[in-house]
C-alpha positions as CSV (number, residue, x, y, z in Angstrom):
1,M,-0.1,0.0,0.0
2,N,1.4,3.5,-1.1
3,L,0.7,5.6,2.1
4,K,0.4,9.4,1.6
5,V,1.7,12.3,3.6
6,L,0.0,15.8,4.1
7,R,1.9,18.9,5.1
8,V,0.3,22.3,6.1
9,E,2.1,25.3,7.3
10,K,0.7,28.4,8.9
11,R,2.6,31.6,10.3
12,I,0.8,33.1,13.3
13,N,1.5,36.3,15.2
14,A,2.1,34.7,18.6
15,E,4.7,33.0,20.7
16,P,5.1,29.2,20.3
17,S,4.3,28.5,24.0
18,K,0.8,30.3,23.7
19,L,-0.1,28.4,20.6
20,F,1.2,25.1,21.9
21,R,-1.0,25.3,25.1
22,A,-4.0,26.2,23.0
23,W,-3.8,22.5,21.7
24,L,-3.8,21.1,25.2
25,N,-6.5,23.0,27.1
26,A,-9.9,21.7,26.2
27,E,-11.8,24.8,26.9
28,D,-9.7,26.9,24.7
29,F,-9.4,24.1,22.1
30,S,-13.1,24.0,21.7
31,R,-13.3,27.6,20.8
32,W,-10.9,27.6,17.8
33,F,-10.7,23.9,16.5
34,L,-13.3,24.2,13.6
35,S,-12.5,22.3,10.5
36,G,-14.9,24.0,8.1
37,E,-18.2,25.8,7.5
38,G,-21.1,24.2,9.3
39,I,-18.9,22.1,11.6
40,G,-19.2,22.6,15.3
41,I,-17.7,21.2,18.3
42,E,-20.1,19.1,20.5
43,S,-17.5,18.1,23.1
44,V,-13.7,17.9,23.8
45,T,-11.9,15.6,26.1
46,L,-8.1,15.9,26.3
47,D,-5.8,13.8,28.6
48,A,-2.7,15.8,27.5
49,K,0.1,13.4,28.5
50,P,2.2,10.9,26.6
51,G,-0.1,7.8,26.4
52,G,-3.3,10.0,27.1
53,K,-6.1,9.9,24.8
54,F,-8.3,12.6,23.3
55,L,-11.7,12.7,21.9
56,I,-13.2,15.5,19.8
57,N,-16.9,15.2,18.9
58,M,-17.6,17.5,15.9
59,S,-21.0,18.0,14.8
60,L,-22.4,18.4,11.3
61,D,-26.0,18.6,10.1
62,G,-27.1,17.0,13.5
63,K,-24.6,14.1,13.3
64,I,-21.8,13.6,15.8
65,L,-18.4,12.8,14.1
66,P,-15.9,11.5,16.6
67,H,-12.2,12.2,16.2
68,E,-9.9,10.4,18.5
69,G,-6.3,9.5,19.1
70,E,-3.5,9.2,21.6
71,Y,-0.7,11.6,22.5
72,I,2.7,10.1,21.6
73,K,5.0,12.9,22.3
74,I,4.5,16.3,24.0
75,E,7.6,18.4,24.0
76,E,6.5,21.9,25.2
77,P,6.6,24.3,23.4
78,T,8.1,22.9,20.2
79,K,6.5,19.5,19.2
80,L,3.2,17.5,19.5
81,V,2.8,14.1,18.0
82,F,-0.5,12.1,18.2
83,T,-2.5,9.4,16.5
84,W,-5.6,10.6,14.6
85,R,-8.5,8.5,13.7
86,S,-12.0,9.4,12.4
87,Q,-14.6,8.5,9.7
88,A,-12.4,10.5,7.2
89,T,-9.4,8.2,7.8
90,E,-11.7,5.0,7.5
91,N,-11.2,4.6,11.3
92,R,-7.6,3.9,10.7
93,D,-4.9,5.5,12.8
94,T,-2.8,8.1,11.1
95,L,0.2,10.0,12.7
96,V,0.1,13.8,13.1
97,T,3.3,15.7,14.0
98,I,3.0,19.4,14.8
99,T,6.0,21.7,15.3
100,F,6.1,25.1,16.6
101,Q,9.1,27.2,15.4
102,E,9.7,30.7,16.5
103,I,10.5,33.3,13.9
104,F,10.9,37.0,14.0
105,D,10.2,40.1,11.9
106,N,12.0,43.3,12.6
107,L,9.6,46.1,13.5
108,G,11.8,49.0,12.4
109,K,13.4,49.5,8.9
110,D,16.9,49.4,10.5
111,T,18.0,45.7,10.5
112,N,20.0,46.5,13.7
113,D,16.7,47.3,15.5
114,S,16.5,44.9,18.4
115,R,12.6,45.1,18.7
116,Q,11.1,42.2,17.1
117,K,7.6,40.8,17.2
118,P,7.3,37.0,17.9
119,K,5.7,34.8,15.2
120,T,5.4,31.1,15.0
121,L,5.7,28.9,12.0
122,I,3.4,25.9,12.7
123,T,4.0,22.9,10.5
124,L,1.5,20.0,10.5
125,I,2.4,16.7,8.9
126,Q,-0.1,13.9,8.8
127,E,1.3,10.5,7.7
128,E,-0.4,7.2,6.8
129,L,-3.3,8.6,4.8
130,V,-4.5,6.0,2.3
131,T,-6.2,7.9,-0.6
132,D,-5.9,11.2,-2.4
133,I,-9.5,12.1,-1.2
134,Q,-8.3,11.6,2.4
135,V,-5.3,14.0,1.7
136,K,-7.7,16.6,0.2
137,M,-10.3,16.4,2.9
138,H,-7.6,16.6,5.6
139,H,-5.8,19.4,3.9
140,H,-8.9,21.5,3.9
141,G,-9.8,20.6,7.5
142,W,-6.4,21.4,9.0
143,T,-6.0,24.5,6.9
144,C,-9.4,25.7,8.3
145,I,-8.2,24.6,11.8
146,L,-5.1,26.6,11.7
147,E,-7.0,29.7,10.4
148,G,-9.3,29.3,13.4
149,L,-6.3,29.1,15.7
150,D,-4.9,32.2,14.1
151,S,-8.2,34.1,14.5
152,W,-8.8,33.0,18.0
153,M,-5.2,33.7,19.1
154,G,-5.6,37.3,17.7
155,E,-8.7,37.9,19.8
156,Y,-7.1,36.2,22.9
157,L,-4.0,38.4,22.7
158,K,-6.2,41.5,22.6
159,K,-7.5,40.7,26.0
């Protein structure tokens, strides 16, 4: 079987530690983890430790769509690795690795200006997908999810 790999990247104006923690706090997670229009979050349970399990019940058109997995690695604030299983993976485990890399943009025009605004490059890689349709569906879902994280973080940082 020729397994497929998906890669999605997103730059977000926030420190890696804040973004990293948003993936592990169930209350915050349920506010931004939306994979597309019309999809809601019914409930989220996260046991955020290596070997801990999670369950994300998404809702669409009155149906509950469970997404579940197990945390493999939690290396705060740089890396999360977990299994991911849902109807969209034909209930087969896939492997998701998310890295959080701090990057900087200079605020001033002078390159010697030491004032810098933190940004994070989030790279999400999902391995062991079976079909091109799975890759396409998950690419759309993860892209929307990272957009949701970006929007939520912008609001969160204004508080």
